[in-house]
Each structure stands twice: as structure tokens, then as C-alpha cells.
Wavefront OBJ file of the C-alpha trace (Angstrom):
o trace
v -3.177 39.023 1.990
v -1.757 36.494 4.272
v 1.674 35.443 4.258
v 3.231 32.137 5.495
v 6.603 30.609 5.986
v 5.380 27.511 4.190
v 2.252 26.426 2.423
v 1.656 22.670 2.081
v -0.838 21.439 -0.622
v -2.684 18.325 0.437
v -3.493 16.819 3.783
v -2.300 13.251 2.986
v 0.344 11.612 5.018
v 3.233 13.690 3.603
v 1.301 16.832 4.057
v 0.348 16.032 7.419
v 3.797 15.307 8.707
v 5.403 18.142 6.846
v 2.897 20.574 8.242
v 3.494 19.402 11.953
v 7.273 19.368 11.417
v 7.231 22.943 10.110
v 4.998 24.029 13.177
v 7.418 22.304 15.641
v 10.198 24.390 14.016
v 8.245 27.565 14.912
v 7.015 28.395 11.417
v 3.740 29.909 10.296
v 2.136 27.198 8.417
v -0.952 26.778 6.164
v -2.182 23.519 4.747
v -4.590 23.427 1.864
v -7.358 20.558 1.013
v -9.497 20.589 -2.034
v -11.658 17.613 -1.011
v -14.425 18.119 1.735
v -12.529 15.713 4.027
v -9.022 15.463 5.414
v -6.512 12.737 4.961
v -6.214 12.254 1.265
v -6.152 8.872 -0.240
v -4.409 7.361 2.753
v -7.629 7.996 5.001
v -10.500 7.940 2.524
v -9.914 5.581 -0.361
v -6.613 3.812 0.054
v -4.583 2.668 3.270
v -7.061 2.969 5.926
v -10.291 1.735 4.355
v -8.604 -1.200 2.469
v -6.597 -2.332 5.472
v -9.815 -1.916 7.798
v -11.885 -3.818 5.353
v -9.135 -6.661 5.319
v -9.224 -6.840 9.205
v -13.096 -6.939 9.183
v -13.011 -9.722 6.568
v -10.276 -11.874 8.480
v -12.173 -11.426 11.774
v -15.758 -12.055 10.427
v -14.842 -14.979 8.129
v -12.648 -16.568 10.765
v -9.875 -16.886 8.223
v -7.131 -16.378 10.754
v -8.369 -19.117 13.071
v -9.203 -21.881 10.653
v -5.883 -23.739 11.264
v -6.902 -23.988 14.978
v -10.628 -24.457 14.763
v -10.870 -26.126 11.249
v -11.990 -24.963 7.775
v -15.675 -24.636 8.818
v -14.845 -22.018 11.521
v -16.764 -18.817 10.663
v -17.614 -16.027 13.062
v -20.560 -14.786 10.967
v -22.473 -16.840 8.406
v -23.843 -14.083 6.167
v -21.449 -10.994 5.797
v -23.048 -7.868 4.193
v -21.409 -4.766 2.725
v -22.785 -2.783 5.739
v -20.762 -5.148 8.165
v -17.610 -4.243 6.248
v -18.181 -0.590 5.560
v -19.331 0.170 9.087
v -16.003 -0.769 10.463
v -14.117 1.280 7.806
v -16.230 4.376 8.516
v -15.604 4.256 12.277
v -11.855 4.303 11.623
v -12.107 6.916 8.934
v -13.992 9.280 11.190
v -11.420 8.778 14.049
v -8.623 9.533 11.462
v -10.518 12.857 10.420
v -10.847 14.023 14.081
v -7.265 13.140 14.865
v -5.817 15.067 12.001
v -7.946 18.129 12.622
v -6.904 17.992 16.253
v -3.190 17.729 15.415
v -3.607 20.939 13.195
v -5.360 22.820 15.705
v -2.898 21.913 18.497
v -0.122 22.987 16.396
v -1.672 26.345 15.218
v -1.658 25.219 11.614
v -4.201 27.127 9.272
v -6.468 24.622 7.415
v -7.623 26.256 4.344
v -10.221 24.499 2.083
v -10.261 24.875 -1.587
v -8.152 24.129 -4.801
v -4.661 25.563 -5.017
v -3.370 27.157 -8.212
v -0.007 28.807 -8.513
v -0.247 32.445 -9.999
v 3.510 33.071 -9.470
v 6.633 31.769 -7.708
v 5.333 32.667 -4.149
v 1.720 33.480 -5.126
v -1.142 30.997 -4.541
v -4.898 31.352 -5.378
v -7.230 29.179 -3.399
v -10.456 28.618 -5.359
v -13.644 27.782 -3.668
v -17.266 27.302 -5.176
v -18.221 30.913 -5.004
v -15.035 32.744 -4.013
v -11.322 32.734 -4.250
v -8.404 34.242 -2.014
v -4.731 34.900 -2.625
v -2.006 33.946 -0.091
v 1.810 33.965 -0.317
v 4.630 32.033 1.307
v 8.296 31.685 1.269
v 8.311 27.978 0.633
v 5.876 25.229 -0.708
v 5.613 21.548 -0.201
v 3.365 19.794 -2.831
v 1.628 16.699 -1.512
v -1.172 16.193 -3.793
v -0.901 12.423 -4.284
v -2.281 10.310 -7.084
v -5.615 8.727 -8.251
v -6.303 5.434 -9.758
v -5.553 5.274 -13.625
v -8.607 5.169 -15.784
v -7.769 4.616 -19.400
v -10.300 5.966 -21.817
v -10.558 2.645 -23.578
v -12.199 0.975 -20.535
v -15.967 1.725 -20.074
v -15.922 2.483 -16.364
v -19.228 2.800 -14.587
v -18.250 2.527 -10.969
v -20.832 -0.223 -10.316
v -19.576 -3.203 -12.446
v -16.444 -1.781 -13.899
v -14.465 0.148 -11.338
v -11.153 1.167 -9.884
v -10.268 0.572 -6.105
v -12.100 3.845 -5.374
v -15.324 2.479 -6.790
v -14.891 -1.033 -4.952
v -15.412 0.711 -1.580
v -18.671 1.807 -2.600
v -20.331 -1.391 -3.680
v -23.824 -1.839 -2.406
v -23.642 -5.728 -2.557
v -21.247 -8.438 -2.628
v -20.755 -9.832 -6.233
v -20.573 -13.533 -6.934
v -17.757 -13.163 -9.347
v -15.071 -10.599 -10.081
v -12.176 -10.279 -12.449
v -9.207 -8.307 -11.089
v -6.971 -6.798 -13.759
v -3.429 -6.137 -12.272
v -1.262 -8.234 -9.808
v 0.311 -5.453 -8.111
v -0.184 -4.551 -4.340
v -3.756 -3.192 -4.915
v -4.939 -5.974 -7.085
v -3.554 -8.708 -5.070
v -4.829 -7.386 -1.711
v -8.273 -7.018 -2.979
v -8.363 -10.189 -4.918
v -7.590 -12.080 -1.650
v -9.909 -10.028 0.416
v -12.750 -10.547 -1.956
v -12.054 -14.360 -2.201
v -12.029 -14.742 1.631
v -15.517 -13.269 1.319
v -16.661 -16.011 -0.950
v -16.366 -14.139 -4.231
v -15.074 -16.298 -7.194
v -12.033 -14.249 -8.279
v -9.943 -14.382 -11.386
v -6.790 -12.253 -11.361
v -5.205 -11.307 -14.795
v -1.416 -10.180 -14.588
v 0.738 -9.464 -17.662
v 3.985 -10.771 -15.846
v 4.551 -14.425 -14.904
v 4.201 -13.752 -11.060
v 2.084 -11.367 -8.819
v 4.060 -8.806 -6.909
v 7.095 -9.203 -8.961
v 9.257 -7.115 -6.749
v 9.058 -9.814 -3.969
v 11.361 -12.454 -3.214
v 10.408 -15.397 -5.552
v 9.880 -17.807 -2.767
v 7.470 -15.537 -1.002
v 5.643 -14.662 -4.109
v 5.503 -18.369 -4.981
v 3.964 -19.167 -1.725
v 1.392 -16.431 -1.936
v 0.451 -17.622 -5.299
v -0.169 -21.242 -3.925
v -2.342 -19.799 -1.091
v -4.292 -17.819 -3.566
v -5.072 -20.815 -5.808
v -5.812 -22.910 -2.604
v -8.291 -20.269 -1.762
v -10.025 -20.651 -5.126
v -8.567 -17.673 -6.974
v -7.824 -18.427 -10.618
v -4.597 -16.826 -11.596
v -4.184 -15.930 -15.353
v -0.402 -14.940 -15.349
v 1.490 -13.843 -18.457
v -1.855 -12.576 -19.898
v -2.725 -9.283 -21.041
v -6.244 -7.608 -21.378
v -7.090 -6.679 -24.843
v -10.686 -5.261 -24.328
v -13.199 -4.790 -21.549
v -16.943 -4.592 -22.281
v -20.391 -5.226 -20.834
v -22.302 -7.897 -22.326
v -25.728 -9.675 -22.059
v -25.528 -13.321 -21.068
v -28.162 -16.044 -21.643
v -28.443 -17.960 -18.386
v -30.101 -20.883 -20.045
v -27.181 -21.728 -22.091
v -25.243 -22.914 -19.147
v -28.037 -24.874 -17.453
v -28.677 -22.144 -14.644
v -32.202 -21.419 -15.877
v -33.860 -19.008 -18.313
v -33.500 -15.254 -18.654
v -30.603 -12.880 -19.065
v -28.075 -11.144 -16.975
v -25.599 -8.535 -17.492
v -21.820 -9.379 -17.208
v -18.479 -7.896 -17.686
v -16.239 -9.456 -20.360
v -12.523 -9.177 -20.398
v -10.963 -10.285 -23.688
v -7.320 -11.393 -23.443
v -4.698 -11.019 -26.139
v -4.415 -14.856 -26.130
v -8.054 -14.952 -27.331
v -9.604 -16.137 -23.855
v -12.860 -14.371 -22.887
v -13.353 -13.994 -19.106
v -16.800 -13.158 -17.602
v -17.762 -11.920 -14.128
v -20.399 -9.774 -12.512
v -17.808 -7.169 -11.658
v -14.325 -6.064 -12.771
v -11.582 -4.340 -10.719
v -9.125 -2.357 -12.881
v -6.007 -2.036 -10.665
v -3.185 -1.100 -13.102
v -1.237 1.859 -12.100
v -2.100 5.303 -10.645
v -1.990 8.840 -12.168
v -0.823 12.111 -10.680
v -2.971 15.143 -10.359
v -0.412 17.956 -10.251
v -1.202 19.142 -13.744
v -4.033 21.333 -12.176
v -1.824 23.186 -9.985
v -0.491 25.898 -12.433
v 3.086 24.720 -11.973
v 4.056 26.126 -15.281
v 3.702 29.639 -13.598
v 6.428 28.517 -11.308
v 8.749 26.887 -13.920
v 8.117 23.278 -12.562
v 7.678 20.425 -15.037
v 6.249 17.026 -14.556
v 6.189 13.871 -16.454
v 3.467 12.170 -18.712
v 1.714 10.542 -15.662
v 1.853 13.875 -13.629
v 4.621 13.014 -11.387
v 7.463 15.466 -10.123
v 11.047 14.869 -10.105
v 12.722 15.775 -6.940
v 16.301 15.800 -5.441
v 17.295 13.548 -2.581
v 16.212 16.352 -0.338
v 12.742 16.464 -2.002
v 13.380 19.710 -3.866
v 11.855 20.148 -7.330
v 13.853 22.096 -9.959
v 12.653 25.287 -8.316
v 14.561 25.669 -5.140
v 11.850 26.953 -2.837
v 9.237 24.363 -4.031
v 9.355 20.912 -2.489
v 7.338 17.772 -3.236
v 6.700 14.389 -1.233
v 4.400 11.545 -1.305
v 2.888 9.683 -4.183
v 3.419 12.638 -6.458
v 7.027 11.908 -6.724
v 6.556 8.171 -7.647
v 8.335 5.191 -6.134
v 7.946 3.862 -3.527
v 4.488 5.518 -3.034
v 3.789 4.037 0.362
v 1.888 5.950 3.191
v 4.815 5.072 5.533
v 7.556 6.476 3.272
v 5.477 9.490 2.364
v 5.285 10.497 5.964
v 8.995 10.626 6.358
v 9.515 12.328 3.026
v 7.304 15.159 4.038
v 8.989 15.590 7.374
v 12.497 15.579 5.844
v 11.444 17.953 3.075
v 10.392 20.492 5.520
v 13.544 19.885 7.675
v 15.885 20.522 4.585
v 13.658 23.639 3.656
v 14.447 25.304 7.041
v 17.920 24.079 7.458
v 17.436 21.444 10.180
v 19.810 18.609 10.005
v 18.083 15.214 10.499
v 21.137 13.230 10.151
v 21.875 10.105 7.706
v 18.894 8.475 6.009
v 19.112 5.441 4.013
v 16.251 5.952 1.532
v 16.696 2.469 0.192
v 16.125 0.614 3.566
v 12.482 0.676 4.220
v 9.942 -1.974 4.866
v 7.215 -3.022 2.365
v 3.852 -4.057 3.727
v 1.265 -5.958 1.758
v -1.962 -6.543 3.394
v -3.152 -9.428 1.382
v -4.459 -12.572 3.013
v -1.906 -13.837 4.093
v -0.087 -10.610 5.107
v 3.509 -10.131 3.668
v 6.388 -7.737 4.474
v 9.972 -7.537 3.567
v 13.047 -5.287 4.023
v 16.265 -5.274 2.172
v 17.528 -7.531 -0.618
v 15.808 -10.469 -2.124
v 17.661 -13.921 -2.940
v 17.404 -12.864 -6.730
v 18.924 -9.399 -6.091
v 21.839 -10.900 -3.998
v 22.630 -13.644 -6.646
v 22.623 -10.982 -9.439
v 24.992 -8.623 -7.385
v 27.443 -11.517 -6.555
v 26.906 -11.258 -2.853
v 27.404 -14.455 -0.925
v 24.690 -15.266 1.321
v 22.765 -18.192 3.302
v 19.028 -18.301 3.969
v 17.809 -18.980 7.454
v 14.179 -20.219 7.561
v 11.508 -20.353 10.255
v 8.137 -21.694 9.858
v 5.104 -20.820 11.912
v 4.375 -24.340 12.501
v 7.590 -24.672 14.454
v 6.199 -21.941 16.774
v 3.969 -22.499 19.752
v 2.453 -19.068 18.990
v 1.839 -19.940 15.309
v -0.065 -23.084 16.614
v -2.167 -20.963 19.189
v -2.972 -18.480 16.356
v -3.931 -21.262 13.963
v -1.441 -20.180 11.375
v 0.702 -23.101 10.389
v 1.655 -21.864 6.766
v 3.463 -18.780 7.798
v 7.232 -18.415 7.394
v 10.054 -15.972 8.009
v 13.198 -15.942 5.863
v 16.420 -14.275 6.925
v 19.154 -13.654 4.389
v 22.643 -13.632 6.055
v 25.980 -12.708 4.496
v 28.263 -15.805 4.378
v 31.318 -13.960 5.618
v 30.212 -11.289 7.849
v 26.991 -12.762 9.054
v 25.455 -9.436 8.601
v 21.715 -9.259 7.901
v 20.923 -8.517 4.244
v 17.207 -9.047 4.022
v 14.063 -10.287 5.877
v 10.978 -11.787 4.054
v 7.810 -12.722 6.021
v 4.550 -14.161 4.899
v 1.830 -14.907 7.524
v 0.179 -13.317 10.631
v 1.755 -10.140 11.788
v 4.191 -9.912 9.059
v 4.056 -6.114 8.856
v 4.641 -5.804 12.626
v 7.465 -8.526 12.751
v 9.504 -6.925 10.004
v 10.503 -3.959 12.097
v 12.733 -6.115 14.384
v 14.772 -7.036 11.363
v 14.758 -3.456 10.130
v 16.251 -2.231 13.430
v 18.918 -4.912 13.315
v 19.790 -4.071 9.777
v 19.755 -0.310 10.245
v 22.248 -0.683 13.173
v 24.453 -2.898 11.043
v 23.698 -6.110 13.193
v 24.107 -9.712 12.301
v 22.438 -13.124 12.830
v 24.217 -13.579 16.162
v 22.093 -10.908 17.785
v 19.073 -13.115 17.492
v 20.927 -16.129 18.956
v 22.357 -14.209 21.885
v 19.158 -12.358 23.140
v 16.081 -13.522 24.735
v 12.744 -13.348 23.082
v 9.207 -13.715 24.839
v 7.877 -17.078 24.675
v 5.353 -17.789 23.046
v 5.528 -15.186 20.235
v 5.959 -15.054 16.519
v 9.054 -12.859 16.996
v 10.809 -16.143 18.116
v 10.854 -16.922 14.289
v 13.917 -14.557 14.179
v 15.818 -16.828 16.677
v 14.915 -19.826 14.855
v 15.872 -18.541 11.430
v 19.089 -17.232 12.809
v 20.042 -20.623 14.247
v 18.881 -22.308 10.881
v 21.057 -19.933 8.663
v 24.184 -20.119 10.927
v 23.908 -23.872 11.302
v 24.070 -24.200 7.512
v 27.103 -21.828 7.385
v 28.714 -23.932 10.126
v 27.787 -27.150 8.431
v 25.692 -28.179 11.512
v 22.687 -30.190 11.098
l 1 2 3 4 5 6 7 8 9 10 11 12 13 14 15 16 17 18 19 20 21 22 23 24 25 26 27 28 29 30 31 32 33 34 35 36 37 38 39 40 41 42 43 44 45 46 47 48 49 50 51 52 53 54 55 56 57 58 59 60 61 62 63 64 65 66 67 68 69 70 71 72 73 74 75 76 77 78 79 80 81 82 83 84 85 86 87 88 89 90 91 92 93 94 95 96 97 98 99 100 101 102 103 104 105 106 107 108 109 110 111 112 113 114 115 116 117 118 119 120 121 122 123 124 125 126 127 128 129 130 131 132 133 134 135 136 137 138 139 140 141 142 143 144 145 146 147 148 149 150 151 152 153 154 155 156 157 158 159 160 161 162 163 164 165 166 167 168 169 170 171 172 173 174 175 176 177 178 179 180 181 182 183 184 185 186 187 188 189 190 191 192 193 194 195 196 197 198 199 200 201 202 203 204 205 206 207 208 209 210 211 212 213 214 215 216 217 218 219 220 221 222 223 224 225 226 227 228 229 230 231 232 233 234 235 236 237 238 239 240 241 242 243 244 245 246 247 248 249 250 251 252 253 254 255 256 257 258 259 260 261 262 263 264 265 266 267 268 269 270 271 272 273 274 275 276 277 278 279 280 281 282 283 284 285 286 287 288 289 290 291 292 293 294 295 296 297 298 299 300 301 302 303 304 305 306 307 308 309 310 311 312 313 314 315 316 317 318 319 320 321 322 323 324 325 326 327 328 329 330 331 332 333 334 335 336 337 338 339 340 341 342 343 344 345 346 347 348 349 350 351 352 353 354 355 356 357 358 359 360 361 362 363 364 365 366 367 368 369 370 371 372 373 374 375 376 377 378 379 380 381 382 383 384 385 386 387 388 389 390 391 392 393 394 395 396 397 398 399 400 401 402 403 404 405 406 407 408 409 410 411 412 413 414 415 416 417 418 419 420 421 422 423 424 425 426 427 428 429 430 431 432 433 434 435 436 437 438 439 440 441 442 443 444 445 446 447 448 449 450 451 452 453 454 455 456 457 458 459 460 461 462 463 464 465 466 467 468 469 470 471 472 473 474 475 476
């Protein structure tokens, strides 16, 4: 029976980085994967395919260049699912090879199969026709989550689907209902709309992406409506079903076609060819036999951990989506690394777990770090907002993005940077400049007193800093 210093369950972002960190510390490491491919949801059904799909759509539809070349600009007149999925598969295959190569170079044992705890330090690995037992001193659980599939919804993965099923469409529908205005629902709603799909998005709250700064969320909703997306905000879905629709009744000819119907609590009935259900995700740790170790989980199969990512059992750690918020690939990577460092007594210094960037890969792109205006107002922190609009930037004009903006929130007394909120081209890249300044406790004067390449979108920081400081100094 093989024994390891640490066994990691799951090859998603937290598992990958945790395994590599343990190997760099000279430990004997095994990592277990139950699926036939590496990378978890990050590589196969979530981050990588959805962001690659977005990039393919932006490039093929010419969306990013319409401000420069006009609304009619389009790189490819007819875009097929094959065009889009081909790009995704190329990136996914690259990631598979990269992960496997990293494991091999770091002498990490990759074990295929389903993990099940038989005791505090004993793990059974089940495969189709066999099983083996292995032991370890420590464990890191990184099994992630899957899209929620309520039993009341008749999923068929062709017309009624989750985000996993959307990536398997064999044709582009003409119409789609998206249930859920969170990150996944909003991203896919804007992507499908850019492809010419008529999208209706239903969200129970009165704004999409409710955690965003309201000005940014409001701008996104404006752009979504401008792009033809119908927003049903403050509405909840009562029932979802498949119906047969008489085409002759609305003047589109004779015959019948199959549609999806979403009945809202307000009494409205929405119809479309397809429906994407994007409300919440569900954990999968209930299959691990954690009761044999004495570890408990909540009703969504998420694990509670300490600030060092320990579960209630000292030698078992957890990281990534399985521990809940913020459930981002970026934060999961760092959680896995830090969990392993703590497990083996390596000091990694101070870590502000609340200061991390969000990236929303909608069209347009959005990113933020720090506090929103609403949070600062609620907490009684005096601030001023400095605004820079892409239309003020030569680079914004060159790129054809005249609607983007960067907002910098500055403390009125100390001029420290309190938050950065960006909507537009390159938002998820630009936010890291603000992150660095905030992490180093810097202020708005940094941007005024330093040189930025010209022409760049990064110049927006200098313009926003001038704008905010001028307001504080009563300079017009």
C-alpha cells in the first residue's frame, strides 16, 4: 500500500497549485481525478471554454471593432457552432497537456479514479473494474462544484440546460431564455446575444450582478438592452416546461414547433427555443465518505474551513469552489497553495483574503477590486470618485471602444485608493494596476506622478486620478 505525505483530490485550479506547491516543498504527492480528463470545471466546462467562446465571438462578430469600423463590421457573416467550439477545444487540449507536464516534471503521482475515505488516513480509489487503497498524512479536498439542477426543472440538455449543456449545443438557437443574472447567466446572455440570438434574461433581484458598483451594473444593463437583450428584473420563475406552439397563430406560417416556456410568478409566460438555467452551483463532496473522517458539510455539500483552509479535522484541508465564496479560479489557485503551505509549516506572510479582483467576462468586460460606492457610503467612509472614459483615450479610439470607463474611489482625507471599477475592453487586465497600488497602500498621487505608456488604456488611471483629486481640490 502506497503512502504519501499528502493526497490531493481533484485536478482543478486549487488541486493543481496545491500539488505543485507540495512537490516544491519536497513532499511525496499524489493527486486523484475521477473524470477522464484533467483540469476540473475550470478547464473543461467553466472558465477556459466559456472565456475562449467569448473571445471567439468577439473576434468573429467584430463586436470589439464596431466603434471604429461601424455597426455593420463583421469578420465572418455566418458563424457556426463548429467555429466556436473548435477554438475552445484547441485551448482545452493545450491545458490538458500543460497540467500533465507540470505533474510529471514535479514527480506528482497522477491517479485516475473516484476517491472515498475509509478512515482518517485511508483512501480507497475506485475504478471501473478495480480498486486500490492508499494512505497519507494529510489531505487536500478540491472537488469543486457542479451546476444546480433542481428536480422541478425538466432538464434535457438540448433545449433546457445548464451551462455545461450549453457548450454541447449542435446549432445556434434563434431565441434563448436565461434564468439567473449572476456571473454565468450574464456572461452567456451577452455572448449569445452577440451571436444574434434573441435573449431574455430573468433575474429575481432588481439588477444583474448585484455585488457590483451600481453605476457599473447600470452601465452593463444599458449595454445589454442596447444589444437587444430583454431584461426581466425583479421576476422569479414559477415553472419551466416544454410546449408545442402553433406557428400559424402568429403569422409565421403553418405547422408546429417545440418551444420552452418559462412561467413567471407575475403571470407572464416567456417562450424560446432554448433555456439556460444558471442559478447556483452544488457541491459534490457528499460522495467522498467524509463521515468516515468526521467531517461535516452543509446542505449544498460545501465544506467549512478556517482561515488556513483546515476543515474541522486537523489533517484534512479544503480549497476552491467546495468551500464556497468567492468560488473563482484565481482565488482557488491561491487557496490551494496556501493550504499546503500551512499544512507543512511554511510561512507565506500576510494575506488579505478580502482584497482580490473580480473578473466578469461579459460583453463588455467588467472587473473590480475593493469597495463599491454603496459599501463606502454604508460604512461611513468619506470618498471621492475619479472617472476616466475610454472616449477620452487615444487607445480607446484606436480600439473602437468609446463606451468603456474606469472609476477610482479615493479617500477624501488620505487620498488612499479604496476601490477600482472598470467596464470595457481589457478590464480584467487593467484592474491589476489598481490591485498593486491598493495592496501597497498607495494613493491617487501615484498615478499623477508616474509616466504611463502612450497610447494605452492604462492611461485611464492617470485621468481618473486627476479627475478625483481635482474634485477634492475644487479645481475644475
